[in-house]
C-alpha positions in Angstrom: 12.5 -3.0 2.1 10.3 -5.9 1.0 10.3 -7.3 4.5 9.4 -4.0 6.1 6.6 -3.4 3.6 5.2 -7.0 4.1 5.2 -6.5 7.9 3.4 -3.2 7.6 0.8 -4.6 5.2 0.2 -7.7 7.4 -0.5 -5.4 10.4 -3.3 -3.5 8.7 -6.5 -4.2 10.7 -8.5 -5.7 7.9 -5.7 -7.1 5.8 -6.1 -10.1 3.5 -3.7 -12.3 1.5 -4.3 -10.9 -2.0 -4.0 -7.3 -0.6 -0.5 -8.1 0.7 0.6 -10.1 -2.3 -0.7 -7.5 -4.8 1.2 -4.7 -3.1 4.4 -6.8 -2.9 4.2 -7.6 -6.6 3.9 -3.8 -7.4 6.8 -3.1 -5.0 9.0 -5.6 -6.8 8.3 -3.8 -10.1 8.8 -0.3 -8.8 11.0 0.6 -5.8 9.5 4.1 -5.6 6.1 2.6 -5.1 7.4 0.6 -2.1 9.0 3.7 -0.6 5.8 5.8 -1.0 3.6 3.0 0.4 5.9 2.4 3.4 5.8 6.1 4.2 2.0 6.2 4.0 1.7 3.2 6.2 4.0 4.6 8.8 2.2 7.9 8.8 -1.3 6.3 8.8 -1.0 3.2 11.1 -4.7 3.0 11.5 -5.5 3.0 7.8 -7.8 0.3 6.4 -7.2 -1.6 3.2 -9.8 0.6 1.5 -8.0 3.8 2.5 -4.6 2.3 1.4 -6.0 1.2 -2.0 -7.5 4.7 -2.4 -4.1 6.3 -1.7 -2.3 3.9 -4.1 -4.8 4.6 -6.8 -4.9 8.3 -6.5 -1.5 9.3 -5.3 0.9 6.6 -6.5 -0.8 5.5 -9.8 -2.3 9.0 -10.5 -5.8 7.7 -11.2 -8.5 10.1 -10.0 -12.1 8.9 -9.5 -14.8 10.1 -11.8 -17.0 12.7 -10.2 
């Protein structure tokens, strides 16, 4: 699963090293995080790092922005 996630993260159009490494560290701690992120990346292949981080924050970690 880690290899699949890493490949998907590295293929994001505006990816960067810390983005990939941060996600892999979270995935190592929580397998359900990895599964959710893989599903998101497969369903949103054109997502940018900002969109992915927004998804992680709101949908995986449950942190909603202050309005």
